[in-house]
C-alpha positions as CSV (number, residue, x, y, z in Angstrom):
1,M,44.9,151.9,-59.6
2,L,44.7,150.2,-56.2
3,R,47.8,148.2,-57.1
4,L,49.7,151.3,-57.9
5,V,48.7,152.9,-54.6
6,T,49.7,149.8,-52.7
7,L,53.0,149.6,-54.5
8,S,53.8,153.2,-53.8
9,L,53.0,152.8,-50.1
10,S,55.2,149.7,-50.0
11,L,58.1,151.6,-51.6
12,L,57.7,154.5,-49.2
13,I,57.7,152.2,-46.2
14,A,60.7,150.3,-47.5
15,A,62.6,153.6,-48.0
16,L,61.8,154.8,-44.5
17,L,62.9,151.5,-43.1
18,F,66.3,151.8,-44.8
19,I,67.0,155.3,-43.5
20,P,69.8,154.8,-40.9
21,A,68.5,155.1,-37.4
22,G,71.4,157.5,-36.6
23,V,70.2,160.2,-39.0
24,P,69.7,163.2,-36.6
25,A,67.5,166.2,-36.2
26,E,69.5,169.4,-36.7
27,T,70.2,169.8,-32.9
28,K,71.3,166.2,-32.3
29,A,75.1,166.8,-32.7
30,I,75.2,169.4,-29.9
31,D,72.8,167.3,-27.8
32,E,75.0,164.3,-28.0
33,V,78.2,166.3,-27.2
34,K,76.4,167.9,-24.2
35,N,75.2,164.5,-23.0
36,T,78.7,163.1,-23.0
37,V,80.5,166.2,-21.6
38,D,77.9,166.5,-18.8
39,K,78.4,162.9,-17.9
40,V,82.2,163.4,-17.9
41,L,82.0,166.4,-15.6
42,E,79.5,164.5,-13.3
43,V,82.0,161.7,-12.9
44,L,84.9,164.1,-12.2
45,K,82.9,166.0,-9.6
46,D,82.2,162.7,-7.6
47,K,85.1,163.0,-5.2
48,T,83.7,160.0,-3.2
49,S,84.9,157.7,-6.0
50,P,88.6,156.7,-6.3
51,L,90.5,158.7,-9.0
52,E,91.3,155.6,-11.1
53,R,87.7,154.5,-11.1
54,R,86.6,157.9,-12.3
55,R,89.2,157.9,-15.1
56,N,88.0,154.5,-16.2
57,Q,84.4,155.7,-16.3
58,I,85.5,158.7,-18.4
59,R,87.5,156.5,-20.8
60,E,84.3,154.5,-21.4
61,L,82.3,157.7,-22.1
62,V,85.0,159.1,-24.4
63,R,85.4,155.8,-26.3
64,G,81.6,155.8,-26.9
65,R,81.6,159.2,-28.4
66,F,85.0,159.4,-30.2
67,D,85.8,157.8,-33.6
68,F,89.4,156.7,-32.9
69,E,89.8,154.9,-36.2
70,L,89.0,158.0,-38.2
71,M,91.2,160.1,-36.0
72,S,94.0,157.6,-36.5
73,Q,93.6,157.7,-40.3
74,S,93.6,161.5,-40.3
75,T,96.7,161.7,-38.1
76,L,98.8,159.2,-40.1
77,G,97.7,160.4,-43.5
78,R,99.7,158.6,-46.2
79,Q,101.4,156.4,-43.7
80,W,98.1,154.8,-42.8
81,K,97.9,153.2,-46.3
82,K,101.3,151.7,-45.8
83,A,100.5,150.1,-42.4
84,T,99.6,146.4,-42.0
85,P,96.2,145.6,-40.3
86,E,98.2,144.7,-37.2
87,E,100.1,148.0,-37.2
88,K,96.8,149.9,-37.7
89,N,95.2,148.1,-34.7
90,T,98.2,148.8,-32.5
91,F,98.3,152.5,-33.6
92,I,94.5,152.9,-32.9
93,E,94.9,151.4,-29.4
94,L,97.9,153.5,-28.4
95,Y,96.6,156.6,-30.0
96,S,93.2,156.3,-28.3
97,K,95.0,156.1,-25.0
98,L,97.1,159.2,-25.7
99,L,94.1,161.2,-26.8
100,E,92.0,160.0,-23.8
101,A,94.9,161.0,-21.4
102,T,95.3,164.4,-23.1
103,Y,91.6,165.1,-23.1
104,I,91.0,163.9,-19.6
105,G,94.0,165.8,-18.3
106,R,92.7,169.1,-19.8
107,I,89.1,168.5,-18.6
108,E,90.3,167.6,-15.1
109,E,91.8,171.1,-14.8
110,Y,88.3,172.6,-15.0
111,T,86.1,170.3,-13.0
112,N,84.5,173.0,-10.9
113,E,83.8,175.3,-13.8
114,K,80.7,175.8,-16.0
115,I,80.2,174.7,-19.6
116,K,78.6,177.1,-22.1
117,Y,77.3,175.5,-25.4
118,N,77.6,178.2,-28.1
119,G,75.9,176.3,-30.8
120,Q,76.7,174.1,-33.8
121,K,77.4,174.3,-37.5
122,V,76.2,171.4,-39.6
123,K,77.3,170.7,-43.2
124,G,76.3,167.4,-44.6
125,D,77.5,164.6,-42.4
126,K,80.0,166.9,-40.5
127,A,79.3,169.2,-37.6
128,L,81.2,171.6,-35.4
129,V,80.0,172.0,-31.8
130,Q,81.4,175.1,-30.0
131,T,81.7,175.3,-26.3
132,N,83.4,177.3,-23.6
133,I,84.6,176.4,-20.1
134,I,83.9,179.4,-17.9
135,T,86.3,180.1,-15.1
136,E,86.3,183.0,-12.7
137,S,88.7,184.9,-14.9
138,V,88.6,183.5,-18.4
139,E,86.6,181.4,-20.9
140,I,88.5,178.5,-22.5
141,P,87.1,177.5,-25.9
142,I,86.8,173.8,-26.7
143,D,85.3,172.9,-30.1
144,Y,84.3,169.4,-31.1
145,K,84.4,168.3,-34.8
146,L,82.0,165.4,-35.5
147,V,81.0,163.1,-38.3
148,Q,77.6,161.4,-38.6
149,T,77.6,157.6,-38.4
150,S,75.0,155.0,-38.3
151,S,75.3,155.0,-34.5
152,G,75.2,158.7,-34.0
153,W,77.6,161.7,-34.1
154,K,81.2,160.8,-33.4
155,V,84.0,163.2,-32.5
156,Y,86.9,163.0,-34.9
157,D,88.9,166.0,-33.5
158,V,88.9,168.3,-30.4
159,V,90.3,171.8,-30.6
160,I,91.3,173.1,-27.2
161,E,92.2,176.8,-27.0
162,G,92.8,176.8,-30.7
163,V,95.0,173.7,-30.7
164,S,93.8,170.6,-32.6
165,L,94.5,167.3,-30.9
166,I,94.9,165.7,-34.3
167,R,97.2,168.3,-35.7
168,N,99.2,168.3,-32.5
169,F,100.2,164.7,-33.1
170,R,100.2,164.7,-36.9
171,S,103.1,167.1,-37.3
172,S,105.6,164.6,-35.7
173,Y,104.3,161.1,-36.3
174,G,104.9,161.1,-40.1
175,T,108.6,162.0,-39.6
176,I,109.0,159.3,-36.9
177,V,107.6,156.6,-39.1
178,D,109.8,157.7,-42.0
179,N,112.9,157.6,-39.8
180,E,112.2,154.7,-37.4
181,G,109.3,152.8,-38.9
182,F,106.2,151.8,-37.0
183,P,108.2,149.9,-34.3
184,G,110.0,153.2,-33.4
185,L,106.7,155.1,-33.3
186,F,105.0,152.5,-31.1
187,A,107.9,152.5,-28.6
188,R,107.7,156.3,-28.3
189,M,103.9,156.2,-27.9
190,E,104.0,153.5,-25.2
191,T,106.5,155.6,-23.3
192,K,104.3,158.7,-23.5
193,V,101.2,156.7,-22.5
194,N,103.0,155.4,-19.4
195,E,104.1,158.9,-18.5
196,M,100.6,160.4,-18.8
197,E,98.8,157.6,-17.0
198,H,101.2,157.6,-13.9
């Protein structure tokens, strides 16, 4: 009997040890989004720091919270399977820069406003965190779609005023790859990145 109890306890401890550390309480998705967004706004409001330094700090925060590989796969769809490992890496790098520039550009427009966190919807390993940026005259909805990973909740799409960042790029990228291949797509993306960063 003692052996059975000891064995049961050992199995229970082993099971607990193998539960991923990132498995969250129900509120964790919204907490992690709030933590990142609050830090982004804090950086933007620090006018004593040079603009480029602030943008670099924001990029680090965004890269820590966004799952750019998953976003890349979702955006390219069937084209992702056709890409070589080198093409996938190049796309992820360029795409992350485009998404960062787009997100930072929109957030920079609202640096002196307030953020209202409306709640979250969790289903399995996916979550939707709903927020509003409150201005003097209007509220701008920004929703974050997240997936649970071993290192916490990661954003895989942002919907700004009803427009999905993923869908915004997806509609044209497939056609470009079909007509011009990945070299043509990368050339266009590099041009766009340069335009948005300067």
